[in-house]
C-alpha positions as CSV (number, residue, x, y, z in Angstrom):
1,M,35.3,32.3,-8.8
2,H,38.4,34.4,-8.2
3,G,38.4,34.3,-4.4
4,I,35.9,35.5,-1.8
5,K,36.2,39.2,-1.1
6,E,33.0,39.7,1.0
7,A,30.6,37.6,3.0
8,V,26.9,38.2,3.6
9,V,25.4,36.2,6.5
10,L,21.7,35.6,6.4
11,G,20.5,34.7,9.8
12,S,21.6,36.2,13.1
13,G,21.1,33.3,15.5
14,N,24.0,32.0,17.6
15,W,25.6,30.1,14.7
16,G,25.1,32.9,12.2
17,C,26.8,35.4,14.5
18,V,29.7,33.1,15.3
19,L,30.3,32.5,11.5
20,A,30.1,36.2,10.9
21,E,32.8,36.7,13.5
22,L,35.0,34.0,12.0
23,L,34.6,35.2,8.5
24,A,35.4,38.8,9.6
25,R,38.9,37.7,10.4
26,N,39.5,37.3,6.7
27,V,37.0,39.3,4.7
28,P,34.5,42.2,5.2
29,V,31.1,40.8,6.5
30,R,27.5,42.0,6.4
31,L,25.2,40.3,8.9
32,W,21.5,40.4,8.3
33,A,19.2,40.9,11.3
34,M,15.4,40.6,11.3
35,N,14.6,44.0,12.7
36,D,16.0,47.2,14.1
37,A,15.9,46.1,17.7
38,L,17.9,43.0,17.0
39,R,20.3,44.9,14.8
40,D,21.0,47.4,17.7
41,Q,21.4,44.6,20.2
42,L,23.9,42.8,17.9
43,K,25.8,46.0,17.3
44,A,26.2,46.6,21.0
45,A,27.3,43.0,21.6
46,W,29.8,43.2,18.7
47,K,31.2,46.5,19.9
48,K,31.7,45.1,23.4
49,R,33.4,42.0,22.2
50,T,35.8,43.7,19.8
51,A,36.7,46.1,22.6
52,L,37.9,43.1,24.6
53,T,39.5,41.0,21.9
54,D,41.3,41.5,18.6
55,N,39.3,39.7,15.9
56,G,41.9,40.2,13.2
57,G,40.7,43.4,11.6
58,Q,38.0,43.1,8.9
59,P,34.8,45.2,9.2
60,L,31.5,43.6,10.2
61,A,28.3,45.6,9.3
62,I,24.9,44.6,10.8
63,E,21.9,45.4,8.6
64,T,18.2,44.8,8.6
65,K,17.6,44.2,4.9
66,F,19.1,41.8,2.4
67,A,19.8,43.5,-0.9
68,G,22.5,44.2,-3.4
69,P,24.7,45.4,-4.6
70,F,27.4,42.8,-4.4
71,D,29.8,41.1,-6.7
72,Q,28.3,37.7,-7.2
73,D,31.6,36.3,-8.5
74,N,33.4,37.2,-5.2
75,T,30.7,37.2,-2.5
76,L,29.9,34.4,-0.2
77,L,26.2,34.2,1.0
78,V,25.9,32.3,4.2
79,V,22.4,30.7,4.8
80,A,22.1,30.4,8.6
81,V,18.3,30.3,9.1
82,P,16.1,27.5,10.4
83,S,15.4,24.8,7.8
84,S,11.8,26.0,7.5
85,A,13.0,29.4,6.2
86,V,15.6,28.1,3.7
87,R,13.2,28.2,0.7
88,G,12.2,31.7,1.4
89,V,15.7,32.9,1.8
90,A,16.7,31.2,-1.5
91,M,13.9,33.0,-3.2
92,E,15.1,36.3,-1.9
93,I,18.6,35.5,-3.1
94,G,17.3,34.7,-6.5
95,K,15.8,38.2,-6.8
96,V,19.3,39.8,-6.7
97,C,21.7,37.1,-7.8
98,G,21.5,34.5,-10.6
99,R,24.5,32.3,-9.8
100,P,25.4,32.9,-6.1
101,L,28.0,31.1,-4.0
102,I,26.2,29.8,-0.9
103,L,27.4,28.3,2.3
104,C,24.5,26.5,3.8
105,V,24.7,25.8,7.6
106,S,21.0,25.1,8.1
107,K,20.3,21.6,9.5
108,G,17.1,19.7,8.8
109,F,15.1,18.0,6.1
110,D,12.3,19.2,3.9
111,A,9.5,16.6,4.3
112,E,7.4,18.1,1.4
113,E,10.2,18.0,-1.1
114,F,12.0,15.1,0.6
115,C,15.4,16.8,0.3
116,T,18.1,18.4,2.4
117,P,18.7,22.2,2.7
118,S,21.4,22.4,0.0
119,E,19.2,20.4,-2.4
120,L,16.3,22.7,-1.7
121,I,18.5,25.7,-2.5
122,R,19.6,24.1,-5.7
123,K,15.9,23.5,-6.7
124,E,15.2,27.3,-6.2
125,L,18.6,28.4,-7.6
126,P,19.8,25.9,-10.2
127,R,22.9,27.9,-11.1
128,A,24.0,28.3,-7.5
129,S,27.3,26.8,-6.2
130,V,26.4,25.4,-2.7
131,V,28.7,24.3,0.1
132,S,27.3,22.7,3.2
133,L,28.8,22.9,6.7
134,T,28.1,20.0,9.2
135,G,29.7,18.3,12.1
136,P,30.1,18.8,15.9
137,T,30.0,22.6,16.0
138,I,28.0,23.9,19.0
139,A,28.0,27.6,18.5
140,N,28.5,28.7,22.1
141,E,31.7,26.6,22.3
142,V,33.1,27.9,19.1
143,A,32.4,31.5,20.4
144,R,34.4,30.7,23.5
145,G,37.4,29.6,21.3
146,L,37.1,25.9,22.0
147,P,38.6,23.8,19.2
148,T,36.6,21.4,17.0
149,V,36.4,20.0,13.4
150,G,33.6,20.7,10.9
151,V,32.9,19.3,7.5
152,L,32.6,21.4,4.4
153,S,31.1,19.5,1.4
154,S,30.4,20.4,-2.2
155,D,30.4,18.9,-5.7
156,D,32.2,22.1,-6.9
157,L,35.8,21.8,-5.9
158,A,36.7,25.5,-6.7
159,S,33.9,26.7,-4.5
160,L,34.8,24.3,-1.7
161,A,38.4,25.6,-1.8
162,A,37.3,29.2,-1.8
163,V,34.9,28.8,1.2
164,K,37.5,26.8,3.2
165,A,40.0,29.7,2.6
166,A,37.5,32.3,3.6
167,L,36.8,30.4,6.9
168,R,40.4,29.8,7.9
169,N,40.9,30.3,11.6
170,D,42.5,28.7,14.7
171,I,39.3,27.4,16.2
172,I,37.6,25.1,13.7
173,R,39.6,22.8,11.3
174,F,37.6,21.8,8.3
175,A,37.6,18.4,6.7
176,T,36.0,18.2,3.2
177,G,33.5,16.0,1.4
178,R,32.0,15.8,-2.1
179,N,28.3,15.0,-1.5
180,P,26.6,17.7,0.7
181,S,23.2,15.8,0.9
182,H,24.9,12.8,2.5
183,H,26.4,14.9,5.3
184,E,23.2,17.0,5.7
185,L,20.9,14.0,6.1
186,C,23.1,12.5,8.8
187,A,23.2,15.9,10.5
188,A,19.4,16.1,10.3
189,M,18.9,12.8,12.0
190,K,20.8,13.7,15.1
191,G,18.2,16.0,16.6
192,I,15.5,13.5,17.2
193,I,18.0,11.1,18.8
194,A,19.1,13.9,21.2
195,I,15.4,14.6,22.1
196,G,15.1,10.9,23.1
197,V,18.2,11.1,25.2
198,G,16.8,14.2,26.9
199,M,13.6,12.5,27.5
200,A,15.4,9.7,29.4
201,E,17.2,12.3,31.5
202,G,13.9,14.1,32.2
203,L,12.5,10.7,33.3
204,D,15.5,10.1,35.5
205,M,16.2,6.8,33.7
206,G,19.9,7.0,34.2
207,I,23.1,7.4,32.1
208,N,23.0,3.7,31.0
209,C,19.6,4.2,29.4
210,Q,20.8,7.4,27.6
211,A,23.8,5.5,26.3
212,V,21.6,2.7,24.9
213,I,19.4,5.3,23.2
214,M,22.4,6.9,21.6
215,T,23.7,3.5,20.4
216,E,20.4,2.3,19.1
217,G,19.7,5.7,17.5
218,I,23.0,5.6,15.7
219,A,22.3,2.1,14.4
220,E,18.9,3.3,13.1
221,M,20.5,6.3,11.5
222,A,22.7,3.9,9.7
223,H,19.6,2.1,8.4
224,V,18.3,5.4,7.1
225,A,21.6,6.2,5.5
226,S,21.7,2.8,3.8
227,F,18.2,3.6,2.4
228,F,19.7,6.7,0.8
229,D,22.9,5.0,-0.3
230,I,25.0,7.1,2.1
231,P,28.5,5.5,2.7
232,R,29.2,4.2,6.2
233,E,32.2,6.5,6.6
234,V,29.8,9.5,6.5
235,V,27.5,7.9,9.1
236,Y,30.3,7.1,11.4
237,G,32.2,10.3,10.8
238,L,31.9,13.8,12.0
239,S,28.6,14.7,10.3
240,G,27.0,11.5,11.6
241,V,28.2,10.0,14.9
242,G,30.2,13.1,15.8
243,D,27.3,15.4,15.5
244,V,24.9,12.9,17.2
245,L,27.2,12.6,20.3
246,T,27.7,16.4,20.5
247,T,23.9,17.1,20.4
248,C,23.1,14.3,22.8
249,I,25.5,15.3,25.6
250,S,25.9,19.1,25.3
251,P,24.0,21.2,27.8
252,D,23.7,23.8,25.0
253,S,21.8,21.4,22.8
254,R,18.3,22.7,22.3
255,N,17.1,19.2,21.1
256,R,18.3,17.6,24.4
257,R,16.8,20.4,26.4
258,L,13.5,20.0,24.7
259,G,13.6,16.2,25.5
260,V,14.3,16.9,29.1
261,L,11.3,19.1,29.4
262,L,9.1,16.6,27.7
263,G,10.4,13.8,29.9
264,K,9.5,15.9,33.0
265,G,5.9,16.1,31.7
266,C,5.7,19.3,29.7
267,K,3.5,19.5,26.7
268,L,5.3,20.2,23.4
269,D,4.1,23.8,23.1
270,E,5.2,24.5,26.7
271,A,8.6,22.9,26.1
272,L,9.2,24.9,22.8
273,A,8.2,28.1,24.6
274,E,10.8,27.5,27.3
275,V,13.6,26.6,24.9
276,Q,12.8,29.8,22.9
277,M,14.7,28.6,19.8
278,T,14.0,26.5,16.8
279,V,14.3,22.8,17.6
280,E,15.1,21.1,14.3
281,G,14.5,17.6,15.7
282,V,10.8,18.4,16.0
283,A,10.7,19.5,12.3
284,M,11.8,16.0,11.3
285,S,8.4,14.6,12.3
286,K,6.9,14.2,8.8
287,T,10.1,12.8,7.4
288,I,10.3,10.1,10.2
289,E,6.6,9.2,9.5
290,T,7.3,8.9,5.8
291,L,10.4,6.7,6.4
292,W,8.4,4.5,8.8
293,A,5.6,4.1,6.3
294,L,8.3,3.0,3.7
295,D,9.3,0.2,6.2
296,V,12.7,1.6,7.0
297,S,13.7,-0.1,10.3
298,I,13.6,2.8,12.8
299,P,11.5,1.6,15.8
300,L,13.3,3.7,18.4
301,I,13.3,6.9,16.3
302,N,9.6,6.4,15.4
303,F,8.8,5.9,19.1
304,I,10.6,9.2,20.0
305,N,8.8,10.9,17.2
306,S,5.4,9.7,18.6
307,A,6.4,10.7,22.2
308,I,7.2,14.2,21.1
309,F,3.6,14.8,20.0
310,G,2.1,13.2,23.0
311,R,1.0,9.9,21.3
312,V,2.7,7.7,24.0
313,A,0.7,7.1,27.2
314,D,3.6,6.2,29.5
315,L,7.1,7.3,28.3
316,R,9.0,5.3,30.9
317,T,7.2,2.0,30.2
318,G,7.4,2.6,26.5
319,F,11.2,3.3,26.5
320,T,11.8,0.3,28.8
321,S,9.7,-2.1,26.7
322,L,11.2,-1.0,23.4
323,L,14.8,-1.0,24.5
324,M,14.6,-4.4,26.2
325,R,12.9,-5.9,23.2
326,N,15.5,-4.6,20.8
327,I,18.4,-5.8,22.9
328,I,16.9,-9.3,23.3
329,E,16.1,-9.6,19.6
330,G,19.4,-8.0,18.6
């Protein structure tokens, strides 16, 4: 790896577009869009934005197909798709590149393979160098220039340094870590906790109740982390508690928004249709069920999981009973 000279962003959701803009301050960027209509929409938005602000000067091209050619020794591939699409994207990358450098920003957990997105990529692409990005990074806030700190993690120090250099900017400061799966697993857990907090808001159960759900949820996340031998400093750091708090309190959080709708009585399919974006907390369902079956102590998270799929008769009574019992026993 001699330094990143180009970036290809796979995924044109909010976070993919924001990362494309940040990378374009330092290197030429190609952003992949799903179809011509989306490509044209993104091009118009980018033209309008650059007419109003100076992004630093590197070109950003928006395309509808992912293909070569590119120099795999000096190109960064950013995987910014929903967790359910990570395997397919990795397979597409494998058709044109044998040993890619990948920045994975997808959050979730594959219940079938029981692994994180970066681990899934490594299964499909054993020779890939993979860096993960986690932490409190709500895309809309970063797009507005509001400061935050993210976490880049990789077992490959040269790749970690190269990606950090390519992403240098005055909005996000990046801390670093050595074990991507530890940070990714904590990041994956935050969504279901935020759905529970949103449910409490939708039920008008008050801020106190929401705070208890956050606290209990973080404690249960720590139990899960212990099961996977994840250090406490990761759980209580930016990828863990930092990301949980952001997702639980942000009005831009799709997990929280989904929970609010469910708390107000919407069915899951109705709530998902209104949110109109992938909600990774819902995708954690099978993983939560597996952990519960393995006797990992997550009664609150398991309850939220059941509530998402309509298996709880009375949400308010269920929350109250569960939280009071845990407090008394704790």
